N, C-alpha and C positions, 0 to 999 in steps of 0.2 A: 737215471730212467728219469721218462716224462710219460706223460697221457695221451690218450688218442681217443678220439670220438666213435661213439654206437653206429649204428646204421641199423636196416631194417632187419628183418627176423631172418638171416637168409645162414645156410652152415657152411662157416670159412676155410675155403679148397685151396686158394690159389694166390697168384702173386699180385702185388699192391699195382696198379694202373692210373695213368698221368691222366687230366682233365686239360683239354686244352684250354684257350684264355676265350675264347668266343663261345665258349657252350654254358646255355642257361646253368647177557650170559646164556650159554649155550639152551636156551629154552629157542623151540625152532618156533613159536608161536602157536597159535590157535588151530586145534589139531580140528582140521573145517572139515573134511571128508569130501574133497572136491568141492566145496563152495569158493573158488578161484576169484570171485568178485570179493568178497569177505574175508580172506583168507590173507595168512603172513608167512616170510618166507626169512630165516638168517642164511647172512652168506660171512665170507671173512673177509676183513681187512687188517689197516694195521694204522696205526696211531699220525697221523696228518702232522705235517710238519711244522705249519703254520695253519693260521685263517684260512676258510675256504676262501679265497680270492682267485678268478680264472687269471688274473694276469700276471698274478704272484705265487703260483702253485707250478712246483717244476717236478714235484715224483709223484710214486704212484698213488700212495696212501693217502693223499688230498685226491689228487687228480682223479682218482674213481668215484669219487663222491659228487666231482663236480662232472664229470661224465654221465654221471644219472641225473644230474640236476638242473643241468643246462642244454642247450639246442642250439647250435651256430647255425650260421647260412645256410653250410655245405654238412654233409653225414659221409662217413665213409661206411661203404658196405662189408655187411660181414664175410663176404668171401674177396674180400679186398679189390676189387673193379673200382672203377673213376668215381669221384665223389659226384654223389646226388643233391641235389634242390633239399632243405630245410625250410629251415625260414627262409629264407632267400624265393622269390619269386621270379626272378632273372637274374645273371651276371650277366654284361656284356661288354663286350670290347671292340674297338675295329683295330688299333694298333699296339696293343699289350701294356701299355703306360697308363691309360686314363680308364677306367671301369665306373658304370652305372649300375647299381645294386639297388633294384628293388625287391621288398621285404613284405611277406603274405598278411594283408591284413586281418586285425584278429587277436592274435598269438598274444598268451598273458603272459605275465611275471605272477609268481605267485601271491604276490600279494595284490594281486586282482589290476595292476596296470597294464595298460595296454602295450606291448615292446613295438616301437618305435626306429623311424633312421637314426633319431638321437641318441638312442639308447646304444646305438654302437659306437657312432660316431664320440663320444663323450666317453665312452669306456678303451677305447683306443686312446684317443689323446691321455687320460689319467694315466694310461700303462707304459705310455711312453713317456711319459715328460719325468725326468730322472728323480727332481728330489722328491716323488713317490716315491723312489727306491722297489719297484714291481722288478720280481727275478726278472721276469718272461717282454721285458722292456727292448731289448733287441730287435725280438719279432714283428718290430713295426719298422726296422730300417727301411724297409725295401719304399715306404711312403715321402713324399716331398714334403720338405720340411721337419726331418726327422730329428737330422741334425741343432736344428735353433729348440727342440724342446727338451733331447737329450745331451748331455757332457759327461765325461767320464770325470774319475779323480786323476790326475795326471802321474800318482808316483803311488798309488796301491793305497797303503795304512802308512801312506806318509804323513808328513806336516802339511802339505800342499790339499788344498779341498776343489772336489769339482766346482771350477765354475758356474753362476746363476745358469741357468737356460735364457734366451732373447726373450721366450715369449710362452706359454702353456699349454697352445693347441697346434699341430700341425696345418701347415699351408695347402696339403694335399687331401683335405676332411672336409666336404661341404657336404650339407644337409641342404635337398633342392626341396623336398616336402616330408610330411608325417613319414610315407613308406618308401622315399628315395633318397637314396645319397651315393657321391661320386666321391673315387678314390685315384688320385694320379699320383702313379709313383715316381721318383725320382727319374729313373730309364724304364724301358719297354722290360718285363719279365713277364715271360707267355707262364711259368709255373703260380705265379700272387694266387690264381683261383682255388689250386691244392691245397694251400696254407689256413685256407678261411675257418674248415673244421677243427680247426686245434682249441683249445681251450681258449688262449690267452685273445681269440677274439669275438669271447662270447660278448653279449650286451647286459649291460648293468642299469638297474632298475634305478629309476631316481633317486629313491630311498637312500643308496649307495651312497650319494653324495651328499647327505644329510646327517650321516653320521661318521666314525672314523672305519677306517678299515677294519681295523683288529676289532669293533667291535662288529661291521657288518660280516667278517669272517666266523666269527661264531655262531651267529645267526643268519645263516645267507639267504638271500632267496633270487632263487633261480626262474626260470623260463621252460624248463625240461618237464618230463612225462613223470615226474618223483617231486617233493618238497619234502625243505627240513622242518624234523619235529624236535630233535633233543641229541645233544651231545654233551656225553660223559666224558672225558679226558681218562686214554686207555682201557676203556669198559668197552664202548659202545657210541654209534651213531643211529641214528633212530628217521626212516622216512615214510612216505604215504605219497600215495596215486595221487595228482594234481588231475582233479573231473573235468578240471576247465579246460585239459591239453584238446589241443586243435588238430596235432599232424598223426600221422602215420605210426609210430612208435608209442601209441597210447601203451600204458602197463594195465595188466588185466587182474594181480593180486591187489592188493588194499595197501599193504605194510610190510616194510622190508628193514628188518633190523640189519646193521653191518657193526658185525662183534670184532672187537680190535685186540687180536692176539700177539702176543710177542714169543709164541711158539707154534712153529706150524706141523709140530706132533701132536699138538696139544687138540688142534683144529681139524687134525688126521681122526683124532677118535671120536670126538663131537660127529665128524662127516659118518663114521662104520657108529655111530649111534643113533642115528637120525636127529641129533641135535643142532647139525648144521644141515642148510639144503644143499650150499654149492661151498666149494673150495676149489682156488682158482688157481693156486699148485700145488700137487701133493708134494711131498718129502722124500726129498733124497730118499732117505731112510725106507722107503715102501716101493722103491724102483726095482730095488734088489729081485733078480728072481721074479720078478714082473708081479711080484706079492701086490699089488694094487691094483692089480685082474683079478685075482684069484681074490682080493678083498671084496671088488665092488662090483663084477661082472658088467652087466650092459650098463651100471651108471657111473661108467669111466668114461672120459670124452678124451682123446690124444687130437692135437691139431698143432700144425706148424704157423706160428705167430713171427711176427717182423721185428724179434727182439735178438739181442744177443747179448752176450757178458763180456763185459770189458775192466780190465785193471789201467786205472790212471796213476801218474807219474807226478805229485807235487813237485810244479818246475819252481816252485818258491823256494823250495828248500835245495839250496846250493850242490849239494851231493846227488842230488837229482837231474842237473845242468848239464852233464854229460851226456852226447846222442849217444857215444857207443858202448857207455856204460848203459844206456836205456835198452839198444838193439841187442846187447850181449842178455841182458837180461830175460828179455823175450823171445829169446832164440832157444836160449837154456831150457823151454817150458817144454814138456811133451804133449801137446794139449790134444790127441788121439789119445794116450794112455788113459788120459783125463774121460773121454768123453767116456771112453767103455768103462774105465774101472770104475769110475765113480759115481757117471751115471747110465751105466750099465747101455750104454747104445741111443738112449732116449736124444742126443745133445750129441753136434756136430762140430768137428774143430773149425774154428773160424780160418777161413782164408780169404778173407776181404775186409773194406774197412767200413763195409756196410752190412746189406744185407741179401740172404738171396731173394729174398721178398721184395725186395727195393727197386723200386723204377728209375733207371742210369747206373744201378750198381752197377758192378764188376766183379765178376769170380776172379778167385787170385791177386788181389792190387796189393794184397796184403805180403810182401815177401818177407817181413820178420816175425811171421806166424808159423812157421815152417821151424821143426827139433832139429837144431844143426849144432851137435855140442864143441865140434870144434873151432867152427867160425864163433860159437860164443867164446869162447875159451881166450881165441884172441881177440877178439873186440876187449875184451874185461883189461886184457895185458895191455891193449891201447891206452884205456881209458883210464891206465894207474892203478888197478884194481879196485876194491871196497872195503874200505874198512870198519869195524865195527859190526852190529846187528840189522841186519835188514828183514824188516816187519813188515809184513801185508794184511793191511785192516779190512774188515766186511763188518756188514751187521750180522748181529748174532740172533735176530728173531728169524731168521727165514734160513733155509737148507744151503748154506753156504759154506759152513764150516769144512765140510769134507774137503770140497775141491780147492777151496783157498789154503789148504792145509798141503794140498796135494802140490799146486802150484810152487808152494815156499821148498817142499822138501824135495822138487825138479829143477831148482834154480840151486839149491844146498848140493848136490847130487852131484849135478853138471858142474858148475862152478868152485864150489869149497867154502861158498859165502856163508858163513851166521845167518839162516833164514829161516825167519818162520812164522805164523799167522795167528793173527790177534783178533775177538770177535769185542765190537763195539754191542754194548744188551738190546740195544733198540734202535730202527732206523730211523725216527727222530730225531732221537742224540746222534747219530752218526753224520747225519743229512745237516746237521747245527755246524759238526766239527768241519765238515767237507766246506760250507758255506763261509766259516770264520776264516780258511784258510790254515788251520790245524794239526792237519795232516801228516805224522812224522814217515810216514813212509808211502808204496805205493796202494794202494785202495781200489776194492769193489766199485764198479763204475757202470754197473750193464744201462743200456739203453734201449727205451723202447719208440718204435716211431713214430712221433706226431703227425706226421702225414707225409701219403705213399710216395715220396722221391726222394733221391741220393742225397739233393741239396740237405736235406733234415739231418743227413750224418756229420756235417761239415760246417753248416754255419754257427748252429749252439755250440756243435763240439771241440770245435779248433781255429775259429776264426776271432783272434783278437778282440775281448770283450765279449764272445757269443754267453748267451743266457746260462750255458752249461760247463764251462770253460773254466773249470772248478779250478783245473790245476794251473792255471796263469800261462799256459804255454801263450806264446805268440811268435809267428812268423810273415815278414810284408810280403813274402813272395805269395803265400798262400792265401793271404788277405786280398791281394790283386786278383788272382786269378778267380779267386771264389766270387771279386765282386762283379769281377766280367763276365763270370756265367749266370749271376742276377739279372744281369742286363743284357742279354741275349735275348733275341725275341722269338728264340722257338726251343722247344725242349733240346733237341738232338748238339745243338750250338748250345746249348747251358749246361747239355752233362758233360761237353767234349771241355769244356773250361773246369766245370765239376771234376773231372778227372784228370787236370793237372794240377790241381791242389794236393788231391790223394797221392798222384807220385811224390809231391814233400813231404807231405805227411808221414811218410813211408819211409823215408831218409832220416826224419827227426825222432820219429818213434814219441809222442808225444802221451802215448797209454797203449794197451798190448791188447787186442781183441783176441777174446779167445773161445768161446763155443757160441754156436747159433741154438736156437732154442724150439723143439716142440712141447708143447704145453699139456702136460696130462692133468687133467682138472677131476672133479668127481663132484655128483650131485645125492641128494637123499633119496629114500625109499617115495617121498610124500609127493616130490614135485617132477612135472612129465615134460617132453618139450623144449626142453632147457636147450638152450643153443651159445654159441659166445661172438663175441663183436673180433673185429676184425687185428682186435689183439689181445685179444683172449680175456677179456676181460665177460662178464655174465651180463646179457643180453636179457633186459627186465623184461622187456615187451614180446619175449617168446615164453616166460613161463606161466606155467597152469600148476592147479592143485589136483592127484589125483581120487 
């Protein structure tokens, strides 16, 4: 699952929109009795997988902190509308290929240095340069010269190594002056400006290049409304208001503690006792009979977000390389029953490879998302059956046990396969195993939209070498259709090509969309006016103390 940017203090209500190319522990802190300016809050979180470097963070534990600590060229409004300029003064193009980006003067990093054009250019070049190993490197592939700085390992974990790139800087990035830079793409792409609020496109201070990414990631320096204070692994990350922040989404409170939970029920108990001021997702156990509503009353929030729960196949495992087998497993899952009985109607069965809130997505394009026991059995027979135990994996530090067990049981009941679900203790360890290619069965791979376009549901997940294509799926036809979409000069043409790619993905079934998400969140009695971002994170700029 990926991260996405916050925006202004507007309650989230509607579907995401597209910008056109030419558009410009438990202690909740000081019981301050309404002294918002000097007050503190505690919110829930999970241990980040790696250090906090924007281009190297692909999961929500670290991504949430990066969203708080950094501000990009554009921001995504809480209501899902078109991106709005943030650090960018203007983003202009006449041909959707060459973009001139001017940034606002006077914005600062947390070390007091001014954010300049070179801080974006240097950060993007670092992220794209493959020897640096940034997990989000492929997001820069639209830029001219990317192939010269980014090479791939030709045989995965085999004996061959990726060749040394020709250069360490993309030819498509040019600094014009302190506040202006140009971006030349390898081909016209009207959707490019939409992507620029995603965390991988954040600027990096000069200090980043004077240390190692590992050292920087443990004491990060951003340019957003809150700054880093401290990090105690698996316990908490402390942040504080950055008083020199000059943009609209200033934070009113002084201190924020992100408590790193391994159990969302423990977080919920802290919320109920007012020792936690915001929990992003109420545990499934509290959804039964709308218990969370009676527990929280007006403190409960319920918002649709562009998030889908997905189960991915590890295609590097020979047992899962038969597409008919993967189709059979997907068709054997009763998504409606899971949505009704496990999530008590708070989720909807997925029927699309993207999300209903996504610009350019298409309802009903997932033909393998239906429950069809007879076809599932026929396809299993065609695939030659499945021998041994089929284990579905999930991270056990959030509310996934019940629904993942229901998935396994549905497959077992329908196909007669010896299927079960198994939890990995923490999200960080779970992600480490996924990144290392160590998964021995289908695994939870939920996706949180990075930016509001269907391209984000294809490129990172299903294109060869995509930043979150963890199952190692590869189909040249998908790659070609996707590339044609990224080279389209207008959004309609791009979306038509992405739809072609989706049809092929639907036949290959590299993963299984399961349910789309409405997020149930809660607040303490100490805070007021709490709103959520377009992806359901707390909008820190909205928070006040009672």
